[in-house]
C-alpha positions as CSV (number, residue, x, y, z in Angstrom):
1,M,-3.2,-10.3,-30.6
2,L,-3.8,-9.0,-34.2
3,K,-1.9,-10.3,-36.5
4,K,-1.5,-9.3,-40.0
5,V,0.9,-11.2,-42.5
6,I,1.8,-9.5,-45.7
7,A,2.8,-11.3,-48.6
8,L,5.8,-10.3,-50.8
9,L,6.5,-11.3,-54.2
10,L,10.6,-9.7,-54.7
11,T,13.3,-11.3,-53.0
12,V,15.8,-9.6,-51.9
13,C,19.8,-10.4,-50.3
14,L,19.9,-9.4,-46.9
15,M,23.2,-9.6,-44.6
16,P,22.6,-11.5,-41.2
17,A,23.2,-8.8,-38.5
18,A,25.7,-9.4,-35.5
19,A,24.6,-10.6,-31.8
20,L,23.3,-8.0,-30.0
21,G,23.2,-9.9,-26.7
22,E,21.0,-8.5,-24.6
23,P,18.7,-5.8,-25.2
24,D,19.1,-2.4,-23.6
25,T,16.1,-2.4,-21.4
26,P,16.5,0.2,-18.3
27,Y,16.5,-2.3,-16.0
28,P,18.8,-5.6,-15.8
29,A,17.7,-8.1,-18.4
30,G,18.2,-10.9,-15.7
31,L,15.0,-9.8,-14.3
32,M,13.3,-10.3,-17.5
33,L,11.0,-13.5,-17.0
34,R,9.6,-14.2,-20.1
35,Y,12.7,-13.1,-22.5
36,H,14.9,-16.2,-21.0
37,M,12.3,-18.6,-22.1
38,L,13.2,-18.0,-25.3
39,T,15.7,-19.7,-27.7
40,D,18.6,-18.2,-28.7
41,A,17.7,-17.8,-31.9
42,Q,14.1,-16.0,-30.5
43,R,15.9,-13.6,-28.5
44,A,18.2,-12.7,-31.2
45,V,14.9,-11.7,-33.2
46,F,13.6,-10.2,-29.7
47,D,16.9,-8.1,-29.6
48,L,16.6,-6.4,-33.1
49,L,12.8,-5.7,-32.3
50,Y,13.2,-4.2,-28.9
51,A,16.3,-2.0,-30.8
52,G,14.0,-1.0,-33.5
53,A,10.7,-0.3,-30.5
54,A,12.8,2.0,-28.3
55,A,14.0,3.9,-31.5
56,G,10.4,4.3,-32.4
57,A,10.6,3.1,-35.7
58,E,8.0,1.8,-37.7
59,R,9.4,-1.1,-39.2
60,V,12.7,-3.3,-38.5
61,E,13.9,-5.4,-41.2
62,L,15.3,-8.8,-40.0
63,P,18.3,-10.9,-41.1
64,Q,18.3,-13.5,-44.0
65,G,16.7,-16.8,-43.2
66,T,15.0,-15.3,-40.0
67,S,12.2,-17.8,-39.0
68,Y,8.6,-16.5,-39.3
69,D,7.6,-18.4,-36.1
70,D,10.4,-17.7,-34.1
71,T,9.5,-14.2,-35.0
72,V,5.8,-14.2,-33.5
73,A,7.5,-15.7,-30.6
74,A,9.9,-12.9,-30.1
75,M,7.1,-10.4,-31.1
76,D,4.6,-11.7,-28.9
77,A,7.1,-11.7,-26.2
78,L,8.3,-8.4,-26.6
79,L,4.5,-7.1,-26.2
80,D,4.5,-9.2,-23.0
81,D,7.6,-8.7,-21.3
82,C,8.6,-4.5,-21.8
83,P,6.2,-2.2,-20.2
84,E,8.3,0.3,-20.8
85,L,7.5,0.6,-24.7
86,C,4.3,2.1,-23.2
87,A,3.6,3.4,-26.4
88,L,3.5,0.6,-28.7
89,G,0.7,-0.8,-30.0
90,S,-0.6,-4.6,-29.8
91,S,-0.9,-5.1,-33.5
92,Y,1.9,-5.8,-35.7
93,S,2.2,-6.8,-39.6
94,V,5.1,-9.6,-40.0
95,Q,6.2,-9.8,-44.0
96,Y,7.5,-12.8,-45.5
97,Y,7.9,-13.9,-49.4
98,Q,5.1,-15.6,-51.0
99,Q,7.7,-18.3,-52.3
100,E,8.9,-18.8,-48.5
101,P,6.6,-18.4,-45.9
102,G,8.3,-20.0,-43.3
103,T,11.1,-17.5,-43.7
104,A,10.1,-13.7,-42.0
105,T,12.0,-10.5,-44.1
106,A,10.5,-7.5,-41.7
107,V,8.3,-6.4,-38.7
108,D,5.8,-3.4,-39.1
109,L,5.0,-2.0,-35.5
110,T,2.1,0.1,-34.8
111,W,1.9,3.3,-31.8
112,E,-0.9,4.0,-30.1
113,L,0.6,6.8,-27.6
114,P,2.4,9.8,-28.2
115,P,6.0,9.6,-28.5
116,T,6.4,11.7,-25.2
117,A,4.7,8.6,-22.9
118,H,8.1,6.6,-22.5
119,R,9.7,9.4,-20.9
120,E,6.5,10.4,-18.9
121,L,6.4,6.6,-17.8
122,M,10.0,6.8,-17.0
123,E,10.2,9.6,-14.8
124,R,7.4,8.7,-12.7
125,A,8.6,5.0,-13.0
126,L,12.5,5.9,-11.6
127,L,10.7,8.0,-8.9
128,L,9.0,5.7,-7.3
129,A,11.4,2.8,-7.8
130,S,14.0,5.0,-6.1
131,Q,11.8,5.3,-3.1
132,A,11.2,1.7,-2.5
133,Q,14.0,0.4,0.7
134,G,14.0,-2.3,2.3
135,D,14.6,-5.8,1.5
136,A,12.7,-7.3,-2.1
137,Y,9.8,-7.8,0.0
138,S,9.1,-4.5,1.8
139,R,10.3,-3.1,-2.0
140,E,7.7,-4.8,-3.6
141,L,4.7,-3.9,-0.9
142,Y,5.9,0.2,-1.3
143,L,5.6,-0.1,-4.8
144,H,2.6,-2.2,-5.0
145,D,0.9,0.2,-2.5
146,Q,1.6,3.0,-4.6
147,L,0.3,1.6,-7.7
148,C,-3.0,0.6,-6.1
149,A,-3.2,4.5,-4.2
150,G,-2.9,6.1,-7.5
151,T,-4.6,4.3,-10.0
152,V,-8.2,3.8,-10.6
153,Y,-9.6,0.6,-12.4
154,D,-10.8,2.5,-15.9
155,L,-11.8,0.2,-18.9
156,S,-12.3,3.4,-20.9
157,A,-9.3,5.7,-20.0
158,Q,-6.4,6.4,-22.5
159,G,-3.7,3.6,-22.4
160,Q,-5.7,1.7,-20.1
161,S,-3.6,-1.3,-21.1
162,T,-0.4,0.0,-20.3
163,A,1.9,1.0,-17.5
164,W,2.3,4.5,-19.0
165,G,-2.3,4.7,-18.2
166,A,-1.7,3.0,-14.4
167,L,1.7,5.7,-13.4
168,V,0.9,8.9,-15.3
169,G,-2.6,8.9,-16.1
170,G,-3.7,7.4,-13.0
171,R,-6.3,5.4,-14.8
172,A,-6.1,1.6,-16.2
173,A,-7.5,-1.8,-16.7
174,C,-5.7,-5.2,-15.1
175,E,-3.2,-5.3,-17.9
176,G,-2.2,-1.5,-16.8
177,Y,-1.8,-2.2,-13.4
178,A,0.1,-5.5,-13.8
179,R,2.4,-3.7,-16.3
180,A,3.1,-1.1,-14.3
181,M,3.6,-3.8,-11.3
182,V,6.5,-5.4,-13.2
183,L,8.1,-2.6,-14.9
184,L,8.5,-0.9,-10.7
185,C,9.8,-4.1,-9.5
186,R,12.4,-4.8,-12.5
187,L,13.5,-1.0,-11.7
188,A,13.8,-2.2,-7.8
189,G,15.5,-5.1,-8.7
190,I,12.7,-7.2,-8.7
191,P,12.5,-10.2,-11.2
192,C,8.5,-9.8,-12.5
193,G,6.8,-10.7,-15.7
194,L,3.5,-10.5,-16.9
195,V,0.5,-13.4,-17.1
196,S,-2.4,-13.3,-19.0
197,G,-4.9,-15.6,-18.3
198,T,-8.8,-15.6,-16.7
199,A,-10.2,-14.8,-13.5
200,Y,-13.4,-16.0,-12.1
201,S,-15.6,-13.4,-10.8
202,D,-19.5,-12.6,-10.4
203,G,-20.2,-16.3,-12.2
204,V,-18.0,-16.0,-15.0
205,W,-14.5,-16.8,-16.4
206,E,-13.1,-13.0,-17.8
207,S,-10.1,-12.2,-19.3
208,H,-7.4,-11.1,-17.0
209,A,-3.5,-10.1,-16.2
210,W,-1.4,-10.7,-13.3
211,C,2.5,-10.4,-11.9
212,I,4.6,-13.4,-11.7
213,L,7.8,-12.6,-9.7
214,S,10.9,-13.8,-7.3
215,V,10.9,-12.1,-4.2
216,G,14.2,-12.9,-2.0
217,G,14.6,-15.8,-4.0
218,V,10.5,-17.3,-3.5
219,L,8.6,-17.3,-6.8
220,T,5.0,-15.8,-6.3
221,Q,2.4,-14.6,-7.7
222,A,0.7,-11.0,-7.5
223,D,-2.6,-9.7,-8.4
224,P,-2.7,-5.6,-7.5
225,T,-5.8,-5.6,-10.0
226,W,-7.9,-7.1,-7.8
227,N,-6.0,-6.1,-4.3
228,D,-7.4,-2.6,-5.4
229,Q,-11.2,-3.2,-5.5
230,D,-11.7,-0.4,-3.3
231,H,-12.8,-3.1,0.2
232,M,-13.8,-0.1,2.6
233,G,-11.6,1.9,1.2
234,V,-8.2,0.2,1.2
235,N,-6.5,-2.1,-1.0
236,T,-7.1,-6.1,0.4
237,R,-3.5,-7.6,-0.7
238,W,-5.9,-10.8,-0.3
239,Y,-3.2,-11.9,-3.9
240,F,0.0,-10.5,-2.7
241,N,2.1,-12.9,-3.4
242,L,0.3,-16.3,-3.3
243,T,1.1,-19.8,-4.3
244,D,-0.2,-21.5,-7.8
245,A,-2.6,-23.4,-5.7
246,Q,-4.1,-20.3,-3.9
247,M,-4.2,-18.4,-7.4
248,R,-5.9,-21.2,-8.9
249,A,-8.9,-20.8,-6.6
250,D,-9.9,-18.0,-9.0
251,H,-7.3,-17.6,-11.9
252,A,-5.6,-19.6,-14.8
253,A,-3.2,-18.3,-16.4
254,D,-2.9,-18.9,-20.7
255,A,-1.7,-22.6,-21.6
256,G,0.9,-20.8,-23.9
257,I,3.4,-20.3,-21.2
258,L,5.3,-23.2,-19.1
259,W,6.0,-20.2,-16.2
260,P,8.3,-22.1,-13.5
261,A,6.0,-23.5,-10.2
262,C,5.0,-21.0,-7.4
263,T,5.0,-23.4,-4.3
264,D,5.9,-21.3,-1.6
265,A,3.6,-19.2,0.6
266,S,6.1,-17.6,3.2
267,A,6.3,-14.3,0.3
268,S,2.7,-13.6,1.2
269,W,1.5,-10.3,2.6
270,H,-0.9,-12.0,5.4
271,A,2.5,-14.6,6.3
272,R,5.2,-11.9,6.2
273,E,3.2,-9.9,8.3
274,G,1.9,-12.6,10.8
275,W,-1.9,-12.3,10.0
276,V,-2.5,-16.2,8.3
277,V,-5.1,-18.0,10.9
278,P,-4.3,-21.5,10.7
279,A,-6.6,-24.4,10.5
280,E,-5.7,-25.6,13.9
281,G,-5.2,-23.2,17.0
282,G,-6.1,-20.2,15.3
283,N,-7.9,-18.7,18.3
284,A,-4.9,-16.5,19.3
285,V,-4.6,-14.9,15.9
286,L,-7.9,-14.0,16.1
287,S,-7.8,-12.6,19.6
288,R,-4.6,-10.4,18.5
289,A,-6.3,-8.8,15.4
290,L,-9.6,-8.1,17.7
291,R,-7.8,-6.7,20.0
292,L,-5.8,-4.7,17.5
293,M,-9.3,-3.5,15.5
294,A,-10.6,-2.7,19.7
295,T,-7.4,-0.6,21.3
296,E,-6.0,1.5,17.6
297,K,-9.2,1.2,15.4
298,A,-7.2,-0.3,12.6
299,A,-8.1,-2.5,9.9
300,V,-8.1,-6.2,10.5
301,N,-7.0,-8.8,7.2
302,L,-6.7,-12.6,7.8
303,R,-6.2,-15.3,5.8
304,F,-7.7,-18.5,7.1
305,E,-6.2,-22.0,6.0
306,D,-9.5,-23.2,6.1
307,A,-11.5,-21.5,3.6
308,A,-14.5,-22.6,5.6
309,A,-13.5,-21.3,8.9
310,A,-13.1,-17.4,6.8
311,A,-16.6,-18.2,6.2
312,A,-18.1,-19.0,9.6
313,F,-15.9,-15.9,10.9
314,A,-17.1,-13.0,8.3
315,E,-21.1,-14.5,8.8
316,N,-20.7,-14.8,12.4
317,T,-18.1,-11.6,13.3
318,G,-20.8,-10.3,16.0
319,E,-20.2,-13.9,18.0
320,Y,-16.8,-14.0,18.0
321,I,-16.2,-10.1,19.2
322,V,-18.8,-11.0,21.8
323,M,-16.4,-14.1,23.0
324,Y,-13.2,-11.7,22.9
325,N,-15.2,-9.3,24.6
326,E,-15.6,-11.9,27.5
327,E,-12.3,-13.3,27.4
328,N,-10.3,-9.5,27.3
329,P,-12.1,-7.0,29.3
330,D,-9.4,-4.9,29.3
331,A,-9.5,-3.9,25.9
332,P,-12.9,-4.5,24.7
333,F,-13.9,-3.9,21.1
334,W,-17.4,-1.5,20.7
335,G,-18.7,0.1,17.9
336,S,-19.7,0.0,13.9
337,Y,-17.6,-2.6,11.6
338,G,-17.7,-3.2,8.3
339,V,-16.9,-7.0,7.2
340,T,-15.6,-8.1,3.7
341,C,-14.6,-11.4,2.5
342,S,-13.2,-13.3,-0.5
343,Y,-14.5,-17.0,0.1
344,T,-12.4,-18.0,-2.6
345,Q,-9.0,-16.8,-1.1
346,G,-10.7,-17.6,2.7
347,C,-9.8,-14.3,3.5
348,V,-11.5,-11.2,5.8
349,M,-11.3,-8.1,6.5
350,L,-12.9,-5.9,9.2
351,M,-12.9,-2.3,9.1
352,P,-14.3,-0.7,12.5
353,G,-16.4,2.3,12.0
354,Q,-14.8,5.9,12.5
């Protein structure tokens, strides 16, 4: 986060602002996660900043006596927690008096996208959210799949770190995917927030962003970017609603925010759809999966409780298919297929040849 500090020598008298209550967001403020982690004083500053940003202001004046630290905390939360403010730049300046460095007087905002970006984003997001039906899990799944289907990972695209880049431009980086998912979920009534941190890929840890959300009361984490890496033409859903323990296999959230614990795996795609292979007695699930591939030529997407078993299945799929065919002569599988595996997540996907 780029922050500039401007020291002012003059002293002026500012009247305290009246409490604004909750910010005027396009979704109920109760669906925000980061906002409710702020103190009362920080939320009051946040409300002022949100009103100014929503109006397209270049400067937001603060009440007399506003804490510099509270201002920075509120502004950082605003940038993280409000994907609808897509044109707002990530750099800002906090002004303070030279003789009172602990007191902030104003915040100067920067803008990186044209003013029309907000309208374009909200039109698209509201349309998608209105099409999401069913319980919270079903709505999330629909929005997630629409996001993945309509977005290409692109680090060079305009607005690549914004929800506008993902939903309007159709090209975004991980932050753009995550912000779009946050906005869509909230518009569909699902509490959701942006998580920043690092992820392990190709032997290195790199900056990354994903989501934390509450699905039917179950706190969980999802990474739409890593679900949309074109594994044989479909999104994998390997990172669709994971626990902290599952996510820590290759993701690490920044330590600055104490997010609530995610310990319940029941909201994951694999759990809800019945494709978790237990450590003991998993042959029944494997047989059902291979029968689906054989009879419907459909993709098979599995999560193994035992990561070693996932690796063994991925590396010896042909042997499993031979055993399946011997035990299921009424519906054998013949033909070509592709295999992709996440060793860290213990997930395997098979795609039959067309």
